[in-house]
DOZA-472352 format. One record per residue (C-alpha): chain; residue in one letter; x, y, z. Coordinates in steps of 0.1 Angstrom, whole numbers, padded with zeros to 4 digits. Layout:
DOZA-472352
[loti 'A'; 'a'; [X; Y; Z]]
...
***
This chain:
DOZA-472352
[loti 'A'; 'm'; [0273; 0038; -0072]]
[loti 'A'; 'y'; [0251; 0010; -0059]]
[loti 'A'; 'y'; [0219; 0025; -0046]]
[loti 'A'; 'r'; [0193; 0012; -0070]]
[loti 'A'; 'g'; [0164; -0001; -0048]]
[loti 'A'; 'a'; [0180; 0011; -0016]]
[loti 'A'; 'a'; [0156; 0018; 0012]]
[loti 'A'; 'a'; [0181; 0040; 0032]]
[loti 'A'; 'a'; [0214; 0058; 0028]]
[loti 'A'; 'i'; [0239; 0073; 0052]]
[loti 'A'; 'i'; [0259; 0101; 0037]]
[loti 'A'; 'v'; [0290; 0106; 0058]]
[loti 'A'; 'y'; [0314; 0136; 0058]]
[loti 'A'; 'd'; [0344; 0146; 0079]]
[loti 'A'; 'i'; [0337; 0174; 0103]]
[loti 'A'; 't'; [0374; 0184; 0100]]
[loti 'A'; 'n'; [0371; 0188; 0062]]
[loti 'A'; 'q'; [0348; 0214; 0046]]
[loti 'A'; 'a'; [0354; 0198; 0010]]
[loti 'A'; 's'; [0340; 0164; 0023]]
[loti 'A'; 'f'; [0308; 0182; 0034]]
[loti 'A'; 'd'; [0305; 0198; -0001]]
[loti 'A'; 'r'; [0310; 0163; -0016]]
[loti 'A'; 'a'; [0283; 0150; 0008]]
[loti 'A'; 'k'; [0259; 0176; -0005]]
[loti 'A'; 'n'; [0266; 0163; -0041]]
[loti 'A'; 'w'; [0257; 0127; -0029]]
[loti 'A'; 'v'; [0225; 0140; -0014]]
[loti 'A'; 'q'; [0215; 0157; -0047]]
[loti 'A'; 'e'; [0224; 0124; -0066]]
[loti 'A'; 'l'; [0204; 0102; -0043]]
[loti 'A'; 'q'; [0174; 0127; -0045]]
[loti 'A'; 's'; [0174; 0127; -0082]]
[loti 'A'; 'q'; [0183; 0091; -0090]]
[loti 'A'; 'g'; [0174; 0071; -0059]]
[loti 'A'; 'n'; [0142; 0057; -0045]]
[loti 'A'; 'a'; [0117; 0085; -0038]]
[loti 'A'; 'n'; [0109; 0072; -0004]]
[loti 'A'; 'm'; [0146; 0066; 0007]]
[loti 'A'; 'v'; [0154; 0073; 0043]]
[loti 'A'; 'm'; [0186; 0095; 0043]]
[loti 'A'; 'a'; [0208; 0104; 0072]]
[loti 'A'; 'l'; [0237; 0129; 0072]]
[loti 'A'; 'a'; [0265; 0118; 0095]]
[loti 'A'; 'g'; [0292; 0143; 0105]]
[loti 'A'; 'n'; [0320; 0118; 0114]]
[loti 'A'; 'k'; [0351; 0124; 0136]]
[loti 'A'; 'a'; [0331; 0141; 0164]]
[loti 'A'; 'd'; [0360; 0132; 0186]]
[loti 'A'; 'l'; [0381; 0159; 0169]]
[loti 'A'; 'l'; [0362; 0189; 0180]]
[loti 'A'; 'd'; [0393; 0211; 0181]]
[loti 'A'; 's'; [0399; 0205; 0144]]
[loti 'A'; 'r'; [0363; 0212; 0133]]
[loti 'A'; 'k'; [0358; 0229; 0100]]
[loti 'A'; 'v'; [0320; 0223; 0096]]
[loti 'A'; 'e'; [0298; 0235; 0123]]
[loti 'A'; 'a'; [0270; 0212; 0136]]
[loti 'A'; 'e'; [0245; 0239; 0131]]
[loti 'A'; 'e'; [0254; 0244; 0095]]
[loti 'A'; 'a'; [0249; 0206; 0088]]
[loti 'A'; 'q'; [0217; 0205; 0108]]
[loti 'A'; 'v'; [0201; 0233; 0088]]
[loti 'A'; 'y'; [0212; 0216; 0055]]
[loti 'A'; 'a'; [0197; 0183; 0066]]
[loti 'A'; 'q'; [0164; 0199; 0076]]
[loti 'A'; 'e'; [0162; 0218; 0044]]
[loti 'A'; 'n'; [0167; 0185; 0024]]
[loti 'A'; 'g'; [0145; 0161; 0044]]
[loti 'A'; 'l'; [0175; 0143; 0061]]
[loti 'A'; 'f'; [0181; 0136; 0097]]
[loti 'A'; 'f'; [0215; 0146; 0111]]
[loti 'A'; 'm'; [0238; 0131; 0137]]
[loti 'A'; 'e'; [0275; 0136; 0145]]
[loti 'A'; 't'; [0294; 0104; 0149]]
[loti 'A'; 's'; [0328; 0091; 0158]]
[loti 'A'; 'a'; [0340; 0059; 0143]]
[loti 'A'; 'k'; [0370; 0060; 0167]]
[loti 'A'; 't'; [0349; 0061; 0199]]
[loti 'A'; 'a'; [0317; 0046; 0184]]
[loti 'A'; 'a'; [0297; 0077; 0195]]
[loti 'A'; 'n'; [0262; 0077; 0179]]
[loti 'A'; 'v'; [0272; 0049; 0155]]
[loti 'A'; 'n'; [0245; 0025; 0168]]
[loti 'A'; 'd'; [0221; 0054; 0172]]
[loti 'A'; 'i'; [0222; 0065; 0136]]
[loti 'A'; 'f'; [0213; 0030; 0124]]
[loti 'A'; 'y'; [0186; 0027; 0150]]
[loti 'A'; 'e'; [0171; 0060; 0138]]
[loti 'A'; 'i'; [0171; 0048; 0102]]
[loti 'A'; 'a'; [0154; 0015; 0113]]
[loti 'A'; 'k'; [0127; 0035; 0131]]
[loti 'A'; 'r'; [0120; 0056; 0099]]
[loti 'A'; 'l'; [0119; 0028; 0074]]
[loti 'A'; 'p'; [0083; 0018; 0064]]
[loti 'A'; 'r'; [0070; -0014; 0078]]
[loti 'A'; 'v'; [0065; -0042; 0054]]
[loti 'A'; 'q'; [0030; -0055; 0056]]
[loti 'A'; 'p'; [0027; -0093; 0056]]
[loti 'A'; 'a'; [0012; -0108; 0025]]
[loti 'A'; 'p'; [-0025; -0116; 0030]]
[loti 'A'; 'n'; [-0034; -0154; 0030]]
[loti 'A'; 'p'; [-0036; -0166; -0006]]
[loti 'A'; 's'; [-0070; -0175; -0020]]
[loti 'A'; 'g'; [-0075; -0202; -0045]]
[loti 'A'; 'm'; [-0060; -0236; -0048]]
[loti 'A'; 'v'; [-0029; -0246; -0030]]
[loti 'A'; 'l'; [-0007; -0272; -0049]]
[loti 'A'; 'm'; [0013; -0296; -0028]]
[loti 'A'; 'd'; [0044; -0313; -0041]]
[loti 'A'; 't'; [0040; -0349; -0027]]
[loti 'A'; 'p'; [0051; -0381; -0044]]
[loti 'A'; 'a'; [0022; -0400; -0061]]
[loti 'A'; 'q'; [0013; -0433; -0045]]
[loti 'A'; 'r'; [0014; -0463; -0067]]
[loti 'A'; 'a'; [-0021; -0474; -0076]]
[loti 'A'; 'a'; [-0029; -0511; -0069]]
[loti 'A'; 's'; [-0032; -0532; -0101]]
[loti 'A'; 'a'; [-0067; -0536; -0111]]
[loti 'A'; 's'; [-0061; -0561; -0139]]
[loti 'A'; 'c'; [-0086; -0588; -0145]]
[loti 'A'; 'c'; [-0060; -0614; -0152]]
[loti 'A'; 'a'; [-0038; -0611; -0122]]
***
């Protein structure tokens, strides 16, 4: 997949489907072994609006997330529950980029050259 150079990843599984949680664990392993060592990773249990159909307990996912250095949140794309919050949490955890120091040395400006006045002796 496309995660080279990624600063963050959200691994999403369906709380009503144990197999999707197992696949999410595989993605976590993939990102940990092949991704950026400082990548911020979140585990999102989606379909939190379907509590009656739950197959993956929140406690199980929370423990897995803690053991693997992820943060965990249950979300619902249908109701938008915690969707903004998970992105906000990722943003808080991303390292801040320091502004580049002022450059030292010569600064070249790209300006058009002015035409020099003719200094001919015969003009």
